SELO-822550 format. One record per atom (N, C-alpha, C): residue in three letters; z, y negated, x. Coordinates in steps of 0.1 Angstrom, whole numbers, plus 5000, padded with zeros to 4 digits. Each point is the difference from the previous one (the first is absolute). Layout:
N
ALAZYX...
***
This chain:
485
MET327232445178MET499250004988MET500550124991SER500049984987SER500550114991SER498950014989LEU499550124998LEU499250034988LEU501050034989LYS500149914991LYS501050034989LYS499550094989SER498749994997SER499450094989SER498550005001CYS499550114995CYS498550014999CYS499750094988GLU499549934990GLU499950074987GLU498649994994LYS499450124996LYS498750004994LYS500149944986ILE499349894997ILE500149944987ILE498750024992GLU498950035006GLU498850044993GLU499150075009THR498950054995THR499050085009THR499649915012ASN500350065012ASN499749945012ASN500749875003VAL501049964993VAL500849885003VAL501550035001TYR500549945011TYR501550025002TYR500749865001ALA501250004995ALA500949885002ALA500950035011VAL500049915010VAL500850025012VAL501049895002GLU501250035004GLU501049905003GLU500550025015ILE499949895007ILE500550005014ILE501049895003SER500850025010SER501049895003SER500249995015LEU500449885004LEU500449985014LEU501449934999GLU501050055006GLU501349954998GLU500849995013GLY501249934999GLY500950005012GLY499449935012ASP500450065011ASP499649945013ASP498549995002ALA499250104994ALA498650005001ALA499449874993PHE500649974989PHE499549884993PHE500449875008LYS501250005005LYS500549885007LYS499149985013SER499650115006SER499249995012SER498649944996ALA499550054988ALA498749954996ALA500049854996VAL501249954995VAL500149864997VAL500149925013SER500750055010SER500049935013SER498649995006LYS499350104999LYS498650005005LYS499249894992ALA500250004987ALA499249914992ALA500449855003TYR501349985003TYR500549875005TYR499349965013ALA500050095009ALA499449975013ALA498549974999LYS499350064991LYS498649984998LYS499649884992ASN500949964990ASN499649904991ASN500849875000LYS501049995009LYS500949895001LYS499249875002GLY498850015007GLY499249885003GLY499449934987LYS500150074989LYS499449954988LYS500949894993TYR501350005005TYR501049924993TYR500349875007ASN500149894993ASN500449875006ASN501449974995ILE500949995010ILE501549984997ILE500449875007PRO500549904993PRO500549885006PRO500950025012GLY499849945011GLY500850015012GLY499650115009PHE499050084996PHE499650115009PHE498549995002ARG499650035013ARG498650015002ARG499450124992LYS498749994997LYS499450104992LYS500150145007GLY500550104993GLY500250135006GLY501250025007LYS500949905001LYS501250015008LYS501350014991ALA499949994987ALA501150004991ALA500650145000PRO501350025001PRO500650134998PRO499850064986LYS500150145000LYS499650074987LYS500949954989HIS501449995003HIS500949974989HIS499749854994ILE499549915009ILE499849874996ILE498750004990ILE499050075004ILE498850014992ILE500450064986GLU500950105000GLU500450074988GLU500849904991THR500749915007THR500849904992THR499149914992TYR498949965007TYR499049914994TYR499150074989TYR499650125004TYR499050064991TYR500550134993GLY501250035001GLY500650114993GLY500150125009LYS501050084997LYS500350125009LYS498950105000GLU499149994990GLU498950104999GLU498749955007ALA500249895008ALA498849935006ALA499150105008PHE500650105007PHE499250095008PHE499950144994TRP500650024988TRP500050134994TRP498650054997TYR499249904993TYR498750044996TYR499150025012ASP500249925011ASP499250035012ASP500350135006ALA501350045000ALA500450135005ALA499450114992ILE500049994986ILE499450104992ILE498550015002ASP499349895001ASP498550005003ASP499850075013ALA500849985010ALA499850065013ALA500250155000GLU501150044993GLU500450145001GLU499350094989TYR499449944990TYR499550084989TYR498950105004PRO499049965008PRO498950105003PRO500650125007ALA500949995010ALA500550115006ALA500950094991LEU500849934992LEU500850074990LEU499150084990TYR498949944996TYR499150074991TYR499550125006GLU499449995013GLU499550125007GLU501050115001ALA501249965004ALA501050105002ALA500450074987ALA500049924989ALA500450054987ALA499050104995VAL498749975000VAL499150104995VAL499950125008LYS500349995013LYS500050125009LYS501250094996GLU501149934999GLU501250084996GLU499950064986ALA499349934991ALA499850054986ALA499050115000GLY499150015010GLY499050105000GLY498849974991ILE499849874997ILE498949974992ILE498949935008GLU498750014995GLU498949945007GLU499349894992PRO500449885002PRO499449894993PRO498549985002VAL499349964990VAL498549975001VAL499749854999ALA501049924998ALA499949864999ALA501349935003ALA499949875002ALA501249925003ALA501050014988PRO501349995003PRO501050004989PRO499849894990HIS500450024988HIS499849894990HIS501349994991ASP500049894993ASP501249984991ASP501350005008ASP500049955013ASP501250005007ASP500949894997GLU501350025000GLU501049904996GLU501350025007ILE500649895004ILE501450015006ILE501050024989VAL500650114999VAL501050024989VAL501449975005ASP500249985013ASP501449965004ASP499949945014MET500749895002MET499949935013MET501349925002SER500650025012SER501249935003SER500150005016GLU501149945005GLU500149995014GLU500250145007ASN500350104991ASN500250145005ASN498850085000GLY498949954994GLY498750075000GLY499249984987PHE499050084999PHE499149994988PHE499550134995THR499550014988THR499450114994THR498749964994ILE498950075003ILE498749974994ILE499550124992LYS499449984989LYS499450104992LYS498549974999PHE499250115001PHE498649984999PHE499350134994LYS498849984996LYS499250124995LYS498950035010VAL499650125002VAL499050045009VAL499150114994THR498749985001THR499150104995THR499750105012VAL500150134997VAL499850105010VAL498850094998LYS499650075010LYS498950104999LYS500450104989PRO499050044992PRO500250094989PRO500350155005GLU500650074992GLU500150155003GLU498650064996VAL499550085009VAL498750054999VAL500050164998GLU499350044990GLU499750144999GLU498550035003LEU499850105007LEU498650035004LEU499650144995LYS499150004990LYS499750134994LYS499450105010ALA499149965008ALA499450095010ALA499449915011TYR500050065012TYR499349935011TYR499250095010LYS500450134999LYS499250105007LYS499050074991GLY498950045006GLY499050074992GLY499349924989ILE500049875002ILE499349924989ILE498550035000LYS499550034988LYS498650034998LYS499249884997ALA498849995005ALA499149894997ALA498650055003GLU499149944992GLU498550045002GLU499549945013LYS499150075006LYS499349955012LYS498550034999GLU499349895002GLU498550014999GLU499450105010LYS499250094996LYS499250085009LYS498949925005VAL499949995014VAL499049915006VAL498750085002THR498949934995THR498650055002THR499249885004VAL499050025008VAL499149895004VAL498650034994LYS499549914992LYS498650024994LYS498949945009LYS498950064998LYS498849955008LYS499849854998ALA500249964987ALA499849864997ALA500949915008GLU501250045003GLU501049925008GLU499549995014VAL499450105006VAL499550005013VAL498849905000LYS499250024990LYS498849914999LYS500449854999GLU501149984993GLU500449864998GLU500549945014GLU500750085008GLU500449965013GLU498749975009VAL499050094999VAL498849975007VAL499449874996GLU499949984987GLU499549874995GLU500749885005ARG501350015001ARG500849895005ARG499749975015ALA499850115008ALA499649985014ALA498649945001LEU499150044991LEU498749945000LEU500049854996GLU500849974990GLU500249864995GLU500549925012LYS501050055007LYS500649935011LYS499049975011ASP499050085002ASP499049995010ASP498749934995ALA500149964987ALA498749954994ALA499749865006LYS498749974999LYS499549875004LYS499649924988LEU500149875001LEU499549924989LEU498649955003VAL499250014990VAL498649955001VAL499749914988ALA499249905002ALA499749904990ALA499150074989VAL500249964988VAL499250044988VAL499049894997GLU498750025000GLU499049904998GLU499350024987GLY499949904992GLY499250014987GLY500650094989LYS501250055002LYS500550084989LYS501349944995ALA500450044988ALA501249954994ALA501250085005ALA501249935000ALA501250075005ALA500450114991LYS500550115006LYS500550114992LYS501350045005LYS500750094992LYS501350055004LYS500050065014GLY501049975008GLY500050055013GLY499549905011ASP499249904995ASP499549905009ASP501149905004ILE499849935011ILE500949895003ILE499249874998ALA500649924991ALA499349874996ALA500849895007THR499349915007THR500649885006THR499849894990ILE501149954995ILE499949904989ILE500949875002ASP499549894994ASP500949894998ASP500550014985PHE501249974998PHE500550004986PHE501049894998GLU500149954988GLU501049904996GLU500350024985GLY501350014997GLY500450034986GLY500449874993PHE499750004986PHE500349894992PHE500750044987LEU501149934997LEU500850034988LEU499849874991ASP499450024989ASP499749894990ASP499249895008GLY499150045009GLY499149915007GLY500749935012VAL501250045003VAL500749945012VAL500250115010ALA499749975013ALA500250105010ALA501550025002PHE500350135002PHE501550035001PHE500250045015GLU501349985004GLU500450035014GLU499950155003GLY499550035012GLY499950135004GLY498750084995GLY499249934993GLY498850064994GLY498749975007LYS500149965013LYS498849975007LYS499950075013GLY498750055003GLY499850065013GLY498649985004GLU499850005013GLU498649995005GLU499750115010ASN498750054999ASN499550115009ASN501050125000TYR500450034988TYR501050114998TYR499250134999ASP500450105008ASP499350134999ASP500850094990LEU499350034989LEU500650084990LEU499350134998GLU500750115001GLU499450134998GLU500050034985LEU498850014994LEU499950014985LEU500550144996GLY500950004991GLY500650134995GLY501350045007SER500549915009SER501250035007SER501249974992GLY499949924989GLY501149964992GLY500949895007SER499449935010SER500849905007SER500349884991PHE499049964991PHE500249894992PHE500450044986ILE500349904991ILE500550044987ILE498950074992PRO500450084990PRO499050084992PRO498949914995GLY498850055001GLY498849934995GLY499349925009PHE500649965011PHE499449915010PHE498950075008GLU500350115006GLU499050075009GLU498950054992GLU500350054988GLU498950054991GLU498949904997GLN500449874999GLN499149904997GLN499249945012VAL500450045012VAL499249975012VAL498950105001ILE500350124996ILE499050115001ILE498749964991GLY498950025006GLY498749964993GLY499449875004HIS500749925008HIS499549875005HIS499450025014LYS499149905003LYS499450015013LYS500449885009VAL499650015013VAL500349905010VAL499549864995ASP500849905003ASP499849864996ASP500149974986GLU500350094992GLU500349974985GLU501349934999GLU500149904990GLU501249944996GLU500250034985PHE501250044997PHE500350044986PHE501549994997ASP500350014987ASP501449994996ASP500550144996ILE501350025002ILE500750124995ILE501149974991ASP500150064989ASP501149984990ASP501050125001VAL501249975003VAL501050105001VAL501349954994THR500950104997THR501349964995THR501150065010PHE500949925004PHE501150055009PHE500950104992PRO500550105006PRO500950094994PRO501349934995GLU500650054989GLU501249944994GLU501250005010ASP500050105009ASP501150015010ASP499749945013TYR498949915001TYR499649945012TYR501249925006GLY500149995013GLY501149935007GLY500249864996SER498949924998SER500149864997SER500149984985GLU501049944995GLU500249974986GLU498949924994GLU499549905008GLU499049914996GLU498650074996LEU499850125007LEU498850074998LEU500150134992ALA501250054999ALA500250134993ALA499450004986GLY499150094997GLY499550024987GLY498949894997LYS499749915009LYS499049894997LYS498650045004ALA499149954991ALA498550025003ALA499549895009VAL499350045010VAL499649905010VAL498550025003VAL499449915007VAL498650015004VAL500049985016PHE499350105006PHE499749985015PHE498649975002LYS499749905008LYS498749965004LYS499750075014ILE498950085000ILE499750095012ILE498749965006LYS500050005013LYS498750005008LYS500050125009LEU498950084998LEU499950125008LEU499149985013HIS500650005011HIS499349975013HIS499450135006LYS500650114999LYS499550115008LYS500550134993ILE499250115001ILE500350134996ILE499950105011MET501050075003MET500050105011MET500350144993LYS499450105006LYS500450134996LYS500450095012LYS500850104997LYS500550095010LYS498950105003GLU499750025013GLU499150105004GLU500850115008LEU500150124993LEU500950105007LEU499250075011PRO500750045010PRO499450085011PRO499650144995LYS499250065007LYS499650144997LYS501250095003TYR500350094991TYR501150095002TYR499550135007ASP500350015013ASP499550115008ASP500950025012ASP499750105008ASP500950025012ASP500149885009GLU499049925001GLU500149885009GLU501049904994PHE500049994987PHE501049914994PHE501450055003VAL500250134998VAL501350065002VAL500549985014LYS499150015010LYS500449985014LYS500449865002ASP499449904993ASP500349865002ASP501349964994VAL500450074989VAL501249954993VAL501250095002SER499950125007SER501150095001SER499950085013GLU500950095002GLU500050085012GLU499350134998PHE499350014989PHE499350134997PHE498549995002ASP499350115002ASP498650005003ASP499150034989THR500650074989THR499150044989THR500649964987VAL499149994990VAL500449964986VAL501150114995ALA499750125003ALA500950114995ALA501449985006ASP500149985013ASP501349985006ASP500749884995TYR499349894998TYR500549884995TYR500650024986GLU499250064991GLU500550024986GLU501250105000LYS500050105009LYS501250085000LYS501249935004HIS499949905009HIS501149925004HIS500449914989LEU499149944993LEU500349924988LEU500750084990GLU499650124997GLU500750084990GLU501450035004GLU500350025013GLU501350035005GLU500949874999GLU499449895003GLU500749874998GLU500449974986ILE499150024991ILE500249984986ILE501150104995LYS499950125004LYS501050104996LYS501449965005ALA500149965013ALA501349965005ALA500649884992ARG499149914997ARG500449884993ARG500550034986LYS499350094993LYS500450044987LYS501350095000GLU500150085010GLU501250085002GLU501349915002ALA499849905008ALA501149905002ALA500349934987ALA499049964992ALA500349944987ALA500750104991ALA499550125000ALA500750104991ALA501450035004ASP500350005013ASP501450015005ASP500849894995ARG499549885002ARG500849884995ARG500250004985ALA499050044993ALA500250014985ALA501050104996PHE499950125007PHE501050114998PHE501449955003GLU500249945011GLU501349955004GLU500649904990SER499149914996SER500349904990SER500550064987ALA499250114996ALA500450074987ALA501350075002VAL500350055012VAL501350075002VAL501149904999MET499849885006MET501149905000MET500249944986ASP498949994993ASP500149964986ASP500950104992THR499850135002THR500850104993THR501449995005LEU500249985013LEU501449985005LEU500749894993VAL499349894998VAL500649884993VAL500350034986ASP499150084993ASP500250044986ASP501250094999ASN500450075011ASN501150095000ASN501449935002VAL500049875002VAL501249935002VAL500649974986VAL501350034999VAL500749974988VAL501149905004ALA499949884996ALA501049905004ALA499849874991GLU501149934999GLU500049874993GLU499949905011ILE498849945002ILE499749915011ILE500549864997PRO500949945008PRO500449864997PRO498849915001ALA499949914990ALA498849915001ALA500049925012VAL501149975006VAL500149925013VAL499250075011MET500150135000MET499350085011MET498549984999ILE499550004988ILE498549984998ILE499649865003GLU500949904996GLU499749865003GLU500049975015LYS500950075007LYS500149985015LYS498750065006GLU499650114995GLU498850075006GLU498749914997ILE500049944988ILE498949904997ILE500049895010ASP501349955003ASP500149895009ASP499550045014ASN500350125004ASN499650055013ASN498450015001GLN499450054989GLN498650025000GLN499349875000ILE500549914992ILE499349874999ILE500249925013ASN501250015006ASN500249935013ASN499050065011GLU499950135000GLU499150075009GLU498549954998PHE499649994987PHE498749964997PHE499849855004GLU501049924997GLU499949865004GLU499949995015TYR500750085008TYR499950005014TYR498650035005ARG499450104993ARG498650045004ARG499049894997LEU500249934988LEU499249884997LEU500149905010ARG501249965004ARG500249905010ARG499450035014SER500050135003SER499450055013SER498549984999GLN499449994988GLN498649974999GLN499749854997GLY501049925001GLY499849864998GLY500049964985LEU500650084991LEU500049974986LEU501449974995GLN500149924990GLN501349974993GLN500050074987MET501350054996MET500150074988MET499649914988GLU500449875000GLU499649914989GLU498550004998MET499349995011MET498550004999MET499450134995TYR500650115004TYR499650134996TYR500250024985LEU501249964995LEU500350014986LEU499149914991GLN499749885006GLN499149914993GLN498650064998TYR499550065011TYR498750065000TYR500050114989LEU501150084999LEU500050114990LEU500349954986GLY500449884999GLY500449944987GLY501250074994MET501050025009MET501350064995MET501249935007ASP501250024994ASP501249945006ASP500850115007ILE501149965006ILE500850105007ILE500650104991ALA500349964988ALA500650104990ALA499150114997ALA498749964998ALA499050104998ALA499750095012LEU500149945012LEU499850085012LEU501250105001ARG501249964998ARG501250095000ARG499850114990ASP499649974988ASP499850104990ASP499050115004SER499049955008SER498950105004SER500650095011TYR501149975006TYR500650085010TYR501050104995LYS500449984987LYS501250064995LYS499950165000ASP498950054995ASP499850155000ASP500150065014GLY499349945009GLY499950055014GLY501449995006ALA500749894997ALA501449985006ALA500950114995GLU499950034987GLU500950104994GLU499750145006LYS498750035002LYS499750125006LYS500550015015GLN499949895007GLN500550005014GLN501550025001VAL500749944990VAL501550015000VAL500350154997LYS499450064990LYS500250144997LYS499750095011LEU498949975007LEU499650095011LEU501149995011ARG500449885004ARG501149995010ARG501250074996LEU500449994987LEU501250074995LEU499850155001ALA498850054997ALA499850145000ALA500150055015LEU499449935009LEU500150045014LEU501450005006GLU500849904996GLU501449995004GLU500850124994LYS499650034988LYS500750124994LYS499750135007ILE498750015004ILE499650125008ILE500750005014VAL500249895006VAL500749995013VAL501450054998ALA500649964989ALA501450044998ALA500150154997LEU499050054992LEU500150154996LEU499650085012GLU499249965009GLU499650085012GLU500849975012ASN500949904999ASN500949975011ASN499249965013PHE498949934998PHE499249955011PHE500849915009GLU500050025013GLU500649915009GLU499049945010ILE500249885004ILE499149935010ILE500949975012SER499550045012SER500849985012SER499849865005ASP500949965009ASP499849875007ASP498750005008GLU499650125006GLU498850015008GLU498849974991ASP500050054987ASP498949984991ASP499949854997VAL501149934998VAL500049864997VAL499449925012GLU500550045013GLU499549945012GLU498550015001THR499550124997THR498550035001THR499349914990GLU500549994988GLU499449924989GLU500049855004LEU501149955006LEU500049865004LEU499049975011LYS499950105009LYS499049995011LYS498649994994THR499750074989THR498749994994THR499849864995TYR501049944994TYR499949874995TYR499749905011ALA500850025011ALA499949915011ALA498650005007ASP499550125001ASP498650025005ASP499049944991ALA500150024987ALA499049964990ALA500049855000TYR501149935001TYR500049854998TYR500249935013GLY500050075011GLY500149945013GLY501349925003MET501150064995MET501349935002MET500950095009PRO500949945007PRO501050075007PRO500950084991MET500550125004MET500950084992MET501249924996GLU500649925009GLU501249924997GLU499849914988LYS498849944999LYS499849914989LYS499850084987ILE499350115001ILE499850084988ILE501450044994LYS500950045010LYS501350044995LYS500849894993THR499749885004THR500749894993THR499449974987LEU498850044998LEU499349974987LEU500150114990VAL500150135005VAL500050114991VAL501350085000SER500550034988SER501250074999SER499850155003ALA500850065008ALA499950145003ALA500250084988ASP500949964991ASP500350074988ASP498750004991ASP499349894999ASP498850004992ASP498950095006VAL499950015013VAL499150095006VAL500450154997LYS501350035001LYS500450134997LYS499750044986ALA500249914991ALA499750024985ALA498550034998ASP499249915007ASP498650024998ASP499550135006LEU500550045012LEU499650125006LEU500450124991ALA501250004994ALA500550104992ALA499150024987CYS499649884995CYS499150014988CYS498750055004ARG499549975012ARG498750055004ARG500150165001LYS501150055005LYS500250145000LYS500050064986ALA500649934991ALA500050054986ALA498650004995MET499249905003MET498749994995MET499150115006ASP500250035013ASP499350115006ASP500350134994LEU501350024996LEU500350134993LEU499350014987VAL500049904992VAL499350004987VAL498550035002LYS499449945010LYS498650025002LYS499750155005GLU500850045009GLU499850145006GLU500250114990THR500949984990THR500350114991THR499149984987ALA499349894999ALA499149984988ALA499050114999VAL499650034988VAL499050104997VAL498849944994ALA498850025007ALA498849944995ALA499350104991GLY499549954988GLY499350084991GLY498649944998ALA499050084996ALA498749954998ALA500049904989LYS499149905001LYS499949894990LYS499350064988LYS500649984989LYS499450054987LYS498949914996LYS499050074994LYS498949924994LYS500549944987THR499649884997THR500349944987THR499150064990ALA500449994987ALA499250064989ALA498649935000ALA500049875003ALA498749935000ALA499150055011LYS500550035012LYS499250055011LYS499550144997ALA500950084994ALA499650144997ALA498850004990ALA500149914990ALA499049994990ALA498749955006ASP500249905009ASP498849955007ASP499350105009ALA500850095006ALA499450115008ALA499250104992GLU500550024988GLU499350104991GLU498749944995GLU500049874997GLU498849944995GLU499049975011LYS500449985012LYS499149975011LYS499950115011PRO499250104998PRO499950105010PRO499649955014ALA500050095010ALA499849965014ALA498649955003ALA499150014991ALA498649965002ALA499949865004LYS500949914995LYS499949855003LYS500649975013LYS499350025011LYS500649985013LYS500049855004ALA498849945000ALA499849875006ALA500149894990SER500550034987SER500049904990SER501349925000THR500950035009THR501349944999THR500449925012LYS499249915004LYS500349925012LYS501349914997LYS500049954987LYS501249924997LYS501350085001LYS499950134995LYS501250085001LYS500450035014ALA499050025009ALA500350025014ALA500649885006ASP499549884996ASP500649885005ASP501449984996ALA500350044987ALA501349994995ALA501050095007ASP499550135002ASP500850105007ASP500449955014SER499049945007SER500249965014SER500949885000ALA499949914991ALA500949884999ALA501450054997ASP500250104991ASP501350054997ASP500750065012ALA499250075008ALA500550075012ALA500649905010GLU499449885000GLU500449905009GLU501149914996LYS500450014987LYS501049924994LYS501450055006PRO500949925005PRO501350055004PRO500850044988ALA500850095002ALA500950054989ALA501149894998LYS500650004988LYS501149914998LYS501150025010LYS500449885006LYS501050025011LYS501449994995THR500550114994THR501450004995THR500949995011THR499650065012THR500950015011THR499849905011ALA499349904997ALA499549915011ALA501049895003LYS501249994994LYS500949895002LYS500450005015LYS500049885006LYS500449995014LYS501550015001THR500550055011THR501450005002THR500549865004THR501349984998THR500749885003THR499749965015ALA500150105008ALA499849985015ALA498649955003LYS499050064994LYS498649965002LYS499849864996LYS500549964988LYS499749874994LYS500749905009THR501350035004THR500749905009THR499249985013ALA499650115006ALA499349985013ALA498749924998GLU499250034989GLU498849934998GLU500249854999LYS501049964992LYS500349864998LYS500549935013ALA500850075008ALA500449955012ALA498949985010GLU499050095000GLU498849995009GLU499249884995ASP499949984987ASP499249894995ASP500649875004ALA501449994999ALA500749885003ALA499849965015GLU499850105009GLU499849975014GLU498649955002
***
């Protein structure tokens, strides 16, 4: 094999010429004859038994040249890019045979390569970090949840249904006087105020008593999953069979003993406070790390080839489709339910894919700058982790997973750890709106903000954006192999 030339013709694109000549080409043609001679019918010879020169007489001397080129091209390509010192990010394109004879051939192709990356900074990245505090309202909310969990349902007699009650109803929906599919239910237990049904439904059950029959007028949301019902005004006929209300247990030391390992309300609430604090600290850590990685991505200076982003979109959609299938769902059905096509789905992945590509490039640049090295022992340990996790023999894992991929992933993990360890956390700044709000509302209003406490608690439990959550090639391969078994 000969690498004849490798020339940069535009940003991230090289034109490469390779050739195979002399005895190497003749040997490749002989192999192509041995493999493909059975395809030819020659009078006077059994199929596959005609000599090479006879087949060439009938079909032309170049009969096996193209087969030889097809067979040799992949190895020639791999050797050429290695010799040229370039790192392709996609298959070669615009390839053409520029010369071919009995003495050999020359192929020219273009290849898109990884971009040159400049990284402004990766050590000492500053990001805001939430200072964690636990409010009494949050502890109270946890207590209320425990009480709700242990609540008993008792029948409501002679009173109208109210918010928080559980109403047992029959219902049937009609569009323009005709019952529609999926709009009927019997003896359905509906918690009023839960938001389980479309807006306006539960509110109209409130105020009615047991054995009443009545109609409810509602309009389906414009973005409702069914096109036939989206934005349409419908009528539901309702029969109210039963009303139940939750009766909460008494909150005292006896309750605490029943639901926990603690003996007193004070000890129980102290434990809840510690749990909430740990949860919020974990969320703050995730948010901080996500902000650090976002800044790292912003520090990448590179012209990213579009094909890299498209390939990452492919990876993410394939992974998502795999998860859907594992739950018994098909991508087509999922898209139909959302009312979108594959092009719209791909577009929704674009920003995240670009961020993921930049993050990987940043980590690879850090690996190069820091000269991180991964030992064979490190790779072996990681492969054993996969084998244990997916219940596969090491020998099988090694056939599925490239050691080079594992080395690259482990090196990037080291780079990510370095970025995290050297990051600097700063106090989260108050926004102008919050500062003004604090001035207008002095501390006297303690118990008036249950909604605010609810929102703070919900925020604390939300996971941070997972900029770094992309699975390694090895993990994805092992998961799919396990599923196939």
